[in-house]
TINU-526548 format. One record per residue (C-alpha): residue in one letter; x, y, z. Coordinates in Angstrom, 3 decimals. Example, Ala and Ser with C-alpha at 12.3 -4.5 7.8 and 13.67 -1.06 7.14 Angstrom:
<recs>
+------+----------+----------+----------+
| rest |        X |        Y |        Z |
+------+----------+----------+----------+
|    A |   12.300 |   -4.500 |    7.800 |
|    S |   13.670 |   -1.060 |    7.140 |
+------+----------+----------+----------+
</recs>
This chain:
<recs>
+------+----------+----------+----------+
| rest |        X |        Y |        Z |
+------+----------+----------+----------+
|    X |    0.000 |    0.000 |    0.000 |
|    X |    1.367 |    3.426 |   -0.938 |
|    X |    1.761 |    6.231 |    1.587 |
|    X |   -1.049 |    8.183 |   -0.108 |
|    X |   -3.433 |    5.228 |    0.102 |
|    X |   -2.530 |    4.677 |    3.751 |
|    X |   -3.217 |    8.331 |    4.517 |
|    X |   -6.608 |    8.212 |    2.829 |
|    X |   -7.565 |    5.217 |    4.971 |
|    X |   -7.669 |    7.492 |    8.025 |
|    X |  -10.884 |    9.423 |    8.639 |
|    X |  -10.698 |   13.168 |    9.276 |
|    X |  -11.378 |   12.827 |   13.017 |
|    X |   -8.704 |   10.128 |   13.263 |
|    X |   -6.244 |   12.483 |   11.547 |
|    X |   -7.049 |   15.127 |   14.142 |
|    X |   -6.460 |   12.525 |   16.861 |
|    X |   -3.078 |   11.567 |   15.378 |
|    X |   -2.061 |   15.226 |   15.194 |
|    X |   -3.075 |   15.960 |   18.811 |
|    X |   -1.341 |   12.854 |   20.123 |
|    X |    1.807 |   13.903 |   18.266 |
|    X |    1.789 |   17.401 |   19.809 |
|    X |    2.165 |   16.418 |   23.447 |
|    X |   -0.192 |   17.058 |   26.369 |
|    X |    0.373 |   20.799 |   26.805 |
|    X |   -0.043 |   21.816 |   23.161 |
|    X |   -2.965 |   19.413 |   22.661 |
|    X |   -4.729 |   20.872 |   25.707 |
|    X |   -4.411 |   24.403 |   24.299 |
|    X |   -5.953 |   23.246 |   21.022 |
|    X |   -8.831 |   21.468 |   22.792 |
|    X |   -9.620 |   24.645 |   24.741 |
|    X |  -10.501 |   26.350 |   21.458 |
|    X |  -12.922 |   23.649 |   20.273 |
|    X |  -16.619 |   23.499 |   21.102 |
|    X |  -18.035 |   20.737 |   23.288 |
|    X |  -19.185 |   18.422 |   20.470 |
|    X |  -15.827 |   18.584 |   18.702 |
|    X |  -13.981 |   17.905 |   21.979 |
|    X |  -16.109 |   14.833 |   22.565 |
|    X |  -15.593 |   13.538 |   19.037 |
|    X |  -11.860 |   14.051 |   18.900 |
|    X |  -11.181 |   12.686 |   22.411 |
|    X |  -13.263 |    9.613 |   21.555 |
|    X |  -11.169 |    9.183 |   18.407 |
|    X |   -7.969 |    9.574 |   20.459 |
|    X |   -9.140 |    6.919 |   22.920 |
|    X |  -10.064 |    4.449 |   20.162 |
|    X |   -7.012 |    5.053 |   17.979 |
|    X |   -4.997 |    1.886 |   17.531 |
|    X |   -2.723 |    0.303 |   14.975 |
|    X |   -1.783 |    3.483 |   13.098 |
|    X |    1.267 |    2.801 |   10.999 |
|    X |    4.282 |    5.091 |   10.871 |
|    X |    3.463 |    5.862 |    7.236 |
|    X |   -0.105 |    6.879 |    8.088 |
|    X |    1.057 |    9.118 |   10.941 |
|    X |    3.758 |   10.689 |    8.793 |
|    X |    1.248 |   11.292 |    5.988 |
|    X |   -1.168 |   12.975 |    8.401 |
|    X |    1.499 |   15.316 |    9.754 |
|    X |    2.702 |   16.092 |    6.241 |
|    X |   -0.853 |   16.995 |    5.214 |
|    X |   -1.177 |   19.326 |    8.212 |
|    X |    2.067 |   21.167 |    7.490 |
|    X |    1.157 |   21.504 |    3.820 |
|    X |   -2.196 |   23.088 |    4.744 |
|    X |   -0.435 |   25.332 |    7.275 |
|    X |    2.086 |   26.501 |    4.665 |
|    X |   -0.690 |   27.358 |    2.225 |
|    X |   -2.919 |   29.218 |    4.660 |
|    X |   -0.686 |   30.790 |    7.305 |
|    X |    0.632 |   33.957 |    5.639 |
|    X |    0.888 |   36.831 |    8.117 |
|    X |   -0.762 |   35.845 |   11.368 |
|    X |   -3.392 |   38.122 |   12.914 |
|    X |   -2.565 |   39.757 |   16.194 |
|    X |   -3.535 |   37.908 |   19.346 |
|    X |   -6.179 |   39.331 |   21.690 |
|    X |   -3.505 |   39.870 |   24.336 |
|    X |   -1.397 |   41.933 |   21.929 |
|    X |   -4.363 |   44.069 |   20.819 |
|    X |   -5.557 |   44.503 |   24.403 |
|    X |   -2.202 |   45.916 |   25.528 |
|    X |   -2.037 |   48.214 |   22.480 |
|    X |   -5.633 |   49.484 |   22.696 |
|    X |   -5.373 |   49.984 |   26.462 |
|    X |   -2.682 |   52.550 |   25.785 |
|    X |   -4.659 |   54.189 |   22.990 |
|    X |   -8.244 |   54.112 |   24.289 |
|    X |   -8.155 |   53.186 |   27.951 |
|    X |   -8.977 |   49.855 |   29.524 |
|    X |  -12.809 |   50.038 |   29.463 |
|    X |  -13.112 |   51.224 |   25.863 |
|    X |  -10.529 |   48.694 |   24.744 |
|    X |  -12.393 |   45.821 |   26.395 |
|    X |  -15.691 |   46.824 |   24.776 |
|    X |  -14.125 |   46.981 |   21.325 |
|    X |  -12.311 |   43.682 |   21.742 |
|    X |  -15.363 |   41.926 |   23.136 |
|    X |  -17.272 |   42.827 |   19.995 |
|    X |  -14.518 |   41.248 |   17.870 |
|    X |  -13.493 |   38.256 |   19.953 |
|    X |  -16.560 |   37.527 |   22.036 |
|    X |  -16.885 |   38.007 |   25.774 |
|    X |  -14.037 |   36.539 |   27.803 |
|    X |  -16.426 |   35.986 |   30.670 |
|    X |  -18.689 |   33.921 |   28.439 |
|    X |  -15.774 |   31.700 |   27.497 |
|    X |  -14.850 |   31.189 |   31.134 |
|    X |  -18.391 |   30.389 |   32.213 |
|    X |  -18.895 |   27.958 |   29.362 |
|    X |  -16.251 |   25.785 |   30.980 |
|    X |  -18.973 |   25.013 |   33.523 |
|    X |  -20.946 |   23.106 |   30.879 |
|    X |  -18.661 |   20.170 |   31.685 |
|    X |  -19.733 |   20.166 |   35.328 |
|    X |  -22.527 |   17.763 |   36.255 |
|    X |  -25.802 |   19.742 |   36.441 |
|    X |  -26.518 |   18.320 |   39.914 |
|    X |  -23.251 |   19.692 |   41.316 |
|    X |  -23.619 |   23.056 |   39.572 |
|    X |  -27.188 |   23.429 |   40.874 |
|    X |  -26.041 |   22.693 |   44.437 |
|    X |  -23.372 |   25.366 |   44.112 |
|    X |  -25.739 |   27.969 |   42.648 |
|    X |  -28.172 |   27.565 |   45.532 |
|    X |  -25.482 |   29.148 |   47.726 |
|    X |  -25.207 |   32.199 |   45.450 |
|    X |  -27.349 |   35.352 |   45.161 |
|    X |  -30.207 |   35.004 |   42.611 |
|    X |  -28.642 |   37.683 |   40.387 |
|    X |  -25.388 |   35.731 |   40.221 |
|    X |  -27.386 |   32.594 |   39.462 |
|    X |  -29.069 |   34.457 |   36.600 |
|    X |  -25.785 |   35.748 |   35.170 |
|    X |  -24.254 |   32.264 |   35.125 |
|    X |  -27.386 |   30.769 |   33.546 |
|    X |  -27.321 |   33.526 |   30.923 |
|    X |  -23.818 |   32.632 |   29.761 |
|    X |  -24.183 |   28.837 |   29.843 |
|    X |  -25.214 |   26.965 |   26.671 |
|    X |  -29.006 |   26.667 |   26.608 |
|    X |  -29.113 |   22.890 |   27.149 |
|    X |  -26.789 |   23.107 |   30.148 |
|    X |  -28.702 |   26.057 |   31.597 |
|    X |  -32.015 |   24.204 |   31.239 |
|    X |  -30.635 |   21.114 |   32.982 |
|    X |  -29.332 |   23.203 |   35.889 |
|    X |  -32.525 |   25.269 |   36.174 |
|    X |  -34.654 |   22.123 |   36.439 |
|    X |  -32.645 |   21.100 |   39.520 |
|    X |  -33.045 |   24.432 |   41.311 |
|    X |  -36.130 |   25.016 |   43.539 |
|    X |  -39.214 |   25.198 |   41.311 |
|    X |  -40.543 |   28.310 |   43.017 |
|    X |  -37.451 |   30.253 |   41.884 |
|    X |  -37.637 |   29.382 |   38.176 |
|    X |  -39.829 |   32.272 |   37.072 |
|    X |  -37.798 |   34.866 |   38.982 |
|    X |  -34.498 |   33.549 |   37.587 |
|    X |  -35.784 |   33.545 |   34.007 |
|    X |  -37.006 |   37.133 |   34.397 |
|    X |  -33.602 |   38.158 |   35.714 |
|    X |  -31.930 |   36.473 |   32.728 |
|    X |  -34.354 |   38.149 |   30.306 |
|    X |  -33.560 |   41.577 |   31.767 |
|    X |  -29.801 |   41.174 |   31.357 |
|    X |  -28.334 |   43.362 |   28.635 |
|    X |  -24.856 |   44.173 |   29.811 |
|    X |  -22.678 |   42.957 |   32.670 |
|    X |  -21.011 |   45.790 |   34.563 |
|    X |  -17.358 |   45.865 |   35.513 |
|    X |  -18.327 |   45.287 |   39.160 |
|    X |  -20.384 |   42.212 |   38.253 |
|    X |  -17.515 |   40.848 |   36.135 |
|    X |  -15.223 |   41.005 |   39.179 |
|    X |  -17.866 |   39.265 |   41.324 |
|    X |  -18.469 |   36.720 |   38.599 |
|    X |  -14.811 |   35.768 |   38.364 |
|    X |  -14.763 |   35.285 |   42.133 |
|    X |  -17.891 |   33.121 |   41.864 |
|    X |  -16.248 |   31.024 |   39.150 |
|    X |  -13.257 |   30.448 |   41.412 |
|    X |  -15.587 |   29.357 |   44.226 |
|    X |  -17.468 |   27.110 |   41.833 |
|    X |  -14.337 |   25.340 |   40.628 |
|    X |  -13.281 |   24.779 |   44.246 |
|    X |  -16.765 |   23.445 |   45.056 |
|    X |  -16.618 |   21.075 |   42.077 |
|    X |  -13.198 |   19.810 |   43.150 |
|    X |  -14.591 |   18.858 |   46.572 |
|    X |  -17.895 |   17.426 |   45.348 |
|    X |  -17.128 |   15.790 |   42.021 |
|    X |  -17.298 |   12.048 |   41.746 |
|    X |  -19.836 |    9.342 |   41.170 |
|    X |  -22.985 |    9.792 |   43.224 |
|    X |  -24.873 |    6.672 |   44.250 |
|    X |  -27.831 |    6.008 |   46.523 |
|    X |  -26.730 |    2.665 |   47.945 |
|    X |  -29.887 |    1.997 |   49.969 |
|    X |  -32.141 |    2.663 |   46.981 |
|    X |  -29.966 |    0.500 |   44.755 |
|    X |  -30.145 |   -2.424 |   47.208 |
|    X |  -33.939 |   -2.013 |   47.425 |
|    X |  -34.195 |   -2.192 |   43.629 |
|    X |  -31.945 |   -5.258 |   43.566 |
|    X |  -33.947 |   -7.070 |   46.248 |
|    X |  -37.232 |   -6.234 |   44.488 |
|    X |  -35.916 |   -8.021 |   41.395 |
|    X |  -34.043 |  -10.782 |   43.244 |
|    X |  -35.109 |  -14.221 |   42.003 |
|    X |  -34.137 |  -16.077 |   45.175 |
|    X |  -35.680 |  -16.063 |   48.657 |
|    X |  -36.156 |  -12.344 |   49.369 |
|    X |  -37.405 |  -12.926 |   52.891 |
|    X |  -34.355 |  -14.945 |   53.873 |
|    X |  -32.071 |  -12.362 |   52.302 |
|    X |  -33.726 |   -9.549 |   54.271 |
|    X |  -33.447 |  -11.510 |   57.520 |
|    X |  -29.702 |  -11.882 |   56.940 |
|    X |  -29.402 |   -8.143 |   56.292 |
|    X |  -31.258 |   -7.430 |   59.550 |
|    X |  -28.719 |   -9.546 |   61.436 |
|    X |  -25.910 |   -7.390 |   60.049 |
|    X |  -27.560 |   -3.995 |   60.564 |
|    X |  -31.232 |   -3.620 |   61.563 |
|    X |  -31.337 |    0.126 |   60.798 |
|    X |  -29.920 |   -0.286 |   57.304 |
|    X |  -32.313 |   -3.176 |   56.632 |
|    X |  -35.223 |   -0.984 |   57.770 |
|    X |  -34.124 |    1.804 |   55.387 |
|    X |  -33.919 |   -0.723 |   52.560 |
|    X |  -37.440 |   -1.951 |   53.277 |
|    X |  -38.803 |    1.616 |   53.145 |
|    X |  -37.245 |    2.011 |   49.703 |
|    X |  -38.677 |   -1.282 |   48.485 |
|    X |  -42.067 |    0.314 |   47.835 |
|    X |  -41.393 |   -0.017 |   44.128 |
|    X |  -44.116 |   -0.139 |   41.481 |
|    X |  -43.014 |   -3.650 |   40.485 |
|    X |  -43.802 |   -4.877 |   44.005 |
|    X |  -47.528 |   -4.601 |   43.189 |
|    X |  -47.199 |   -7.908 |   41.341 |
|    X |  -46.670 |   -9.701 |   44.697 |
|    X |  -49.822 |   -8.435 |   46.407 |
|    X |  -53.075 |  -10.204 |   47.134 |
|    X |  -56.180 |   -9.359 |   45.155 |
|    X |  -57.713 |   -7.764 |   48.275 |
|    X |  -54.730 |   -5.430 |   48.704 |
|    X |  -54.843 |   -4.424 |   45.057 |
|    X |  -58.581 |   -3.785 |   45.183 |
|    X |  -58.085 |   -1.404 |   48.088 |
|    X |  -55.353 |    0.457 |   46.188 |
|    X |  -57.610 |    0.744 |   43.131 |
|    X |  -60.404 |    2.198 |   45.261 |
|    X |  -58.124 |    4.946 |   46.623 |
|    X |  -56.655 |    6.130 |   43.317 |
|    X |  -58.102 |    8.304 |   40.533 |
|    X |  -58.551 |    6.186 |   37.411 |
|    X |  -56.430 |    8.512 |   35.255 |
|    X |  -53.466 |    8.270 |   37.665 |
|    X |  -53.587 |    4.492 |   37.705 |
|    X |  -53.909 |    4.317 |   33.918 |
|    X |  -50.913 |    6.580 |   33.474 |
|    X |  -48.864 |    4.555 |   35.979 |
|    X |  -49.600 |    1.331 |   34.058 |
|    X |  -48.234 |    2.764 |   30.802 |
|    X |  -45.293 |    0.564 |   29.796 |
|    X |  -45.511 |   -1.423 |   33.055 |
|    X |  -44.255 |   -5.000 |   33.292 |
|    X |  -46.849 |   -7.421 |   31.978 |
|    X |  -47.359 |   -9.132 |   35.348 |
|    X |  -47.977 |   -5.830 |   37.163 |
|    X |  -50.412 |   -4.714 |   34.491 |
|    X |  -52.257 |   -8.019 |   34.563 |
|    X |  -52.774 |   -8.191 |   38.341 |
|    X |  -53.891 |   -4.562 |   38.537 |
|    X |  -56.461 |   -4.982 |   35.774 |
|    X |  -57.732 |   -8.207 |   37.372 |
|    X |  -58.267 |   -6.334 |   40.656 |
|    X |  -60.659 |   -3.880 |   38.955 |
|    X |  -64.295 |   -4.392 |   38.084 |
|    X |  -64.437 |   -5.697 |   34.538 |
|    X |  -66.090 |   -2.587 |   33.118 |
|    X |  -63.527 |   -0.329 |   34.826 |
|    X |  -60.638 |   -2.394 |   33.449 |
|    X |  -62.065 |   -2.192 |   29.933 |
|    X |  -62.542 |    1.558 |   30.252 |
|    X |  -58.975 |    2.011 |   31.469 |
|    X |  -57.512 |   -0.008 |   28.592 |
|    X |  -59.525 |    2.041 |   26.102 |
|    X |  -58.362 |    5.294 |   27.701 |
|    X |  -54.711 |    4.157 |   27.682 |
|    X |  -54.948 |    3.183 |   24.014 |
|    X |  -56.623 |    6.470 |   23.110 |
|    X |  -54.009 |    8.565 |   24.914 |
|    X |  -51.127 |    6.981 |   23.016 |
|    X |  -47.487 |    7.733 |   23.873 |
|    X |  -46.832 |    9.882 |   26.948 |
|    X |  -43.717 |   11.425 |   28.488 |
|    X |  -41.684 |    9.099 |   30.698 |
|    X |  -41.625 |   11.776 |   33.420 |
|    X |  -45.441 |   11.729 |   33.626 |
|    X |  -45.472 |    7.950 |   34.016 |
|    X |  -42.790 |    8.078 |   36.713 |
|    X |  -44.694 |   10.779 |   38.634 |
|    X |  -47.890 |    8.726 |   38.476 |
|    X |  -46.102 |    5.631 |   39.791 |
|    X |  -44.573 |    7.693 |   42.578 |
|    X |  -48.056 |    8.931 |   43.502 |
|    X |  -49.334 |    5.327 |   43.614 |
|    X |  -46.533 |    4.077 |   45.843 |
|    X |  -46.681 |    7.137 |   48.113 |
|    X |  -50.332 |    6.324 |   48.762 |
|    X |  -49.441 |    2.674 |   49.428 |
|    X |  -46.823 |    3.639 |   52.005 |
|    X |  -49.197 |    6.028 |   53.732 |
|    X |  -51.894 |    3.341 |   53.997 |
|    X |  -49.381 |    0.806 |   55.326 |
|    X |  -48.006 |    3.225 |   57.932 |
|    X |  -51.568 |    4.019 |   59.042 |
|    X |  -52.246 |    0.301 |   59.469 |
|    X |  -54.969 |    0.349 |   56.809 |
|    X |  -53.258 |   -1.862 |   54.253 |
|    X |  -51.258 |   -5.084 |   54.301 |
|    X |  -48.461 |   -4.926 |   51.795 |
|    X |  -46.004 |   -7.733 |   51.121 |
|    X |  -42.572 |   -6.372 |   50.314 |
|    X |  -41.182 |   -9.870 |   49.772 |
|    X |  -42.169 |  -13.490 |   50.220 |
|    X |  -41.637 |  -14.372 |   53.847 |
|    X |  -40.918 |  -17.875 |   55.127 |
|    X |  -44.007 |  -19.743 |   56.347 |
|    X |  -44.509 |  -22.820 |   58.512 |
|    X |  -47.399 |  -25.266 |   58.507 |
+------+----------+----------+----------+
</recs>
């Protein structure tokens, strides 16, 4: 295979990966800082997957880059730093910054957009410690998808106020820029202390036990021997929608009586076949037929609506159990004759 054919066998993103890997960590990092989020994801994925690139292919890629550079470089434009120092002397710092921002884009925006890489949960927890105006400024400069994800995790009663503050932003004053940079520093420190995988161990164990194919009762008894409090917390989290499949017909009939028909129908959307079957069997025949017709007529619904309906069902179940008005079997217990 000729060198040209080998070079053509590499895709464009793979060529970029070869080039970055050849530059060293420092230079590659400076290049990545200038790419948008999608391009960073694509090229880093290509770098991670890159394997078996021959010396000829790598050499051909670098040769192509230098040939393009030679054709297009000419006289380089002045850097922002160079122009900033020059215009500061000619116009003064404030006028210089305004002129440069119009040409290069807002430096503050670039700094804040680094936060799009922070998990929305962590960023929302940080913003709750900040003044609403600072929250609004940060949301204003984030990419829209990141801002929406963060906003949804902030208290719901603050959403309208924050959006109004964002809508009323036209220009960020010098004082706010100073405060914003300080907030960014605090945010990065907060992220450093709070980043990492978050897991709800008790909830995860409850989900595992609910789907455990062995003797759930025996397993729970063993957990109680180790730590009664932890076992009790696990049991409270085992009020999962799938656990309805284990209940007696009498228990299910009582649940049906307490719930609005539309809530139950929504909760059964996409439910496991066994759960759906036992719930429909617990209803009067005409009610079950009506519910199935309503579910079919409604068609596809948002997953969030289904999850909220199921949460409403299981919240009611827990309340009835805690009030002593309902017997609910979390797992099959051992019996003796």
